[in-house]
N, C-alpha and C positions, 0 to 999 in steps of 0.2 A: 531607923530603917536599914541602914548599911550593916549594922551590928546584927541585925535579925538576918539579912542574908548570909552573913558570914557564918552564923551558927547553923542556918538550915543547909548551907553548901556543904559543910564538913560534916553533918549527919547523915546526909542523903548519898548512898553509893552510886546507884543508877540516877542521875539527876533528870527529872522529868523537862519535857520540852516546854511546857508552859513556864515552869519555873526559870529555866535559861531566857525565855523571851521577857520575862518580868525583871530579871536582873539586867538584860540589856536596855530595856526601856528604862529602868531606873539609872543606869549609866549615862544614857543620852539625856534625860532631864537633868542630871547634876552637872553634865558638861554644859548644857544650855544655861543653868543657873549661874554657873561660874563664870560663863562668858559674858552674861548680862552684868554680874556683879563687876568685872573688869571693866566692861565699857562704861558703865555708870559711874565707877570710882574714878576713872581716868577723865571723865568729863565734870567732875565735882572738885576740883582742886580749890575753889574758894570756900568750900566747907570746911576746910583744915583749920580756918581761923574762927569760923562760928560754932562748930560742933567737932571739936578735936578728936574727942573719943570715938564718937560715931565713925568719923572718916578713917581712923587709924584702924579701928576693927574691920571696916570694908576693905581698906588696904591689905590687911594681913589675909583675910578671906581670900582676896583676888590672887594675892601671891601663892597661897596654898593651893588654889584652884589650878592655876597655871603649872606650879610644881607637879601636881598630880596628872595634868594633861600630858606633861613632858614625858613622866615616868610611863604612863600608858602608851604614848606614841612609841616609845623606846621598846617596850614589850611586845607591842603590836608589830613593829619591825622584826623583831627576833620569830614571831609567830608565822609572819608572812613568809620570812626566809626558810624556816623549818617546813612550811606547806609546799613552797616551789623546789626545795632540795631537801628531801626528808633525810634527818640526821645530820644536817650541816650545823645546827646549833648546838646538840647534845646528843651523843649517841653513846649510852654507857656500855652497850654489849661490845662495840669495835673501839671504845675508848677514843673517839674522834669527837671534833666539833669545836666552835668557836669558845663555848662556856665550859668545856672540860677542865681547865685549869683553876678557875674560880670554884667550881662546884668540887673539885678533888680537895683544894685547899679548905674550903668551909661549906661542907655539904648541907648545913642548915640554911643557908640562903636560897637553895634551889626550891625548898617547900613552899616558898610564898605563893 
């Protein structure tokens, strides 16, 4: 489903409001599933001895979910800073902002 959103979002130039809502609902559902996986994995330590493969798969999914959550929290912080002070994160016209140096050094990162 995430790949489908990636394809549709890259092909549509004006993104419809319904598609934005569906994308955000999917994100909230994915976060909730990752949070549940993390909580259940943390409480299932004895399963490491009985079903180690399943336990380690759940552990890897939990770590991936928490890394993704951290990434989106950091990106959300940049978004909030840019909403409060427009141009503070990256302003290519005046060549200012916190992210100017990384974008100047490796412009391919900013397209993510």
